[in-house]
PDB file as gemmi writes it, atoms N, CA and C in Angstrom:
CRYST1    1.000    1.000    1.000  90.00  90.00  90.00 P 1                      
ATOM      1  N   GLY A   1       0.687  -1.190   0.195  1.00  0.00           N  
ATOM      2  CA  GLY A   1       0.039   0.020   0.059  1.00  0.00           C  
ATOM      3  C   GLY A   1       0.714   1.289  -0.027  1.00  0.00           C  
ATOM      4  N   ALA A   2       0.337   2.398  -0.240  1.00  0.00           N  
ATOM      5  CA  ALA A   2       0.810   3.604   0.104  1.00  0.00           C  
ATOM      6  C   ALA A   2       0.493   4.545   0.671  1.00  0.00           C  
ATOM      7  N   ASP A   3       0.911   4.291   1.980  1.00  0.00           N  
ATOM      8  CA  ASP A   3       0.425   5.082   3.039  1.00  0.00           C  
ATOM      9  C   ASP A   3       1.244   6.325   3.316  1.00  0.00           C  
ATOM     10  N   ARG A   4       2.411   5.838   3.638  1.00  0.00           N  
ATOM     11  CA  ARG A   4       3.217   7.053   4.122  1.00  0.00           C  
ATOM     12  C   ARG A   4       4.209   7.062   3.048  1.00  0.00           C  
ATOM     13  N   MET A   5       4.027   7.311   1.896  1.00  0.00           N  
ATOM     14  CA  MET A   5       4.546   7.377   0.619  1.00  0.00           C  
ATOM     15  C   MET A   5       5.428   8.876   0.205  1.00  0.00           C  
ATOM     16  N   SER A   6       5.585   9.095   1.148  1.00  0.00           N  
ATOM     17  CA  SER A   6       6.132  10.658   0.798  1.00  0.00           C  
ATOM     18  C   SER A   6       7.514  10.825   1.170  1.00  0.00           C  
ATOM     19  N   LYS A   7       8.345  10.537   2.215  1.00  0.00           N  
ATOM     20  CA  LYS A   7       9.428  10.289   2.497  1.00  0.00           C  
ATOM     21  C   LYS A   7      10.395   9.559   1.624  1.00  0.00           C  
ATOM     22  N   ARG A   8      11.351   8.933   2.113  1.00  0.00           N  
ATOM     23  CA  ARG A   8      12.145   7.782   1.451  1.00  0.00           C  
ATOM     24  C   ARG A   8      11.715   6.452   1.578  1.00  0.00           C  
ATOM     25  N   THR A   9      10.571   6.368   1.194  1.00  0.00           N  
ATOM     26  CA  THR A   9      10.382   5.037   1.658  1.00  0.00           C  
ATOM     27  C   THR A   9      10.054   4.041   0.280  1.00  0.00           C  
ATOM     28  N   SER A  10      11.342   3.732  -0.498  1.00  0.00           N  
ATOM     29  CA  SER A  10      11.141   3.191  -1.848  1.00  0.00           C  
ATOM     30  C   SER A  10      11.233   2.033  -1.565  1.00  0.00           C  
ATOM     31  N   LYS A  11      12.277   1.136  -1.311  1.00  0.00           N  
ATOM     32  CA  LYS A  11      12.321  -0.244  -1.235  1.00  0.00           C  
ATOM     33  C   LYS A  11      12.277  -0.569   0.296  1.00  0.00           C  
ATOM     34  N   ARG A  12      12.967   0.206   1.660  1.00  0.00           N  
ATOM     35  CA  ARG A  12      12.523  -0.112   3.045  1.00  0.00           C  
ATOM     36  C   ARG A  12      11.282   0.589   3.356  1.00  0.00           C  
ATOM     37  N   GLY A  13      11.302   0.169   4.756  1.00  0.00           N  
ATOM     38  CA  GLY A  13      10.024   1.283   5.370  1.00  0.00           C  
ATOM     39  C   GLY A  13       8.963   0.599   5.398  1.00  0.00           C  
ATOM     40  N   PRO A  14       8.029   1.021   6.531  1.00  0.00           N  
ATOM     41  CA  PRO A  14       6.610   0.375   6.720  1.00  0.00           C  
ATOM     42  C   PRO A  14       5.449   0.771   5.446  1.00  0.00           C  
ATOM     43  N   ARG A  15       5.800  -0.526   4.468  1.00  0.00           N  
ATOM     44  CA  ARG A  15       4.693  -0.189   3.501  1.00  0.00           C  
ATOM     45  C   ARG A  15       3.175  -0.765   3.455  1.00  0.00           C  
ATOM     46  N   THR A  16       2.470   0.187   4.899  1.00  0.00           N  
ATOM     47  CA  THR A  16       1.475  -0.164   5.235  1.00  0.00           C  
ATOM     48  C   THR A  16       0.456   0.122   4.272  1.00  0.00           C  
TER      49      THR A  16                                                      
END                                                                             
């Protein structure tokens, strides 16, 4: 999903 896709969340990070 694209909940917090604002910062640098391309490959890692919580993809909720």
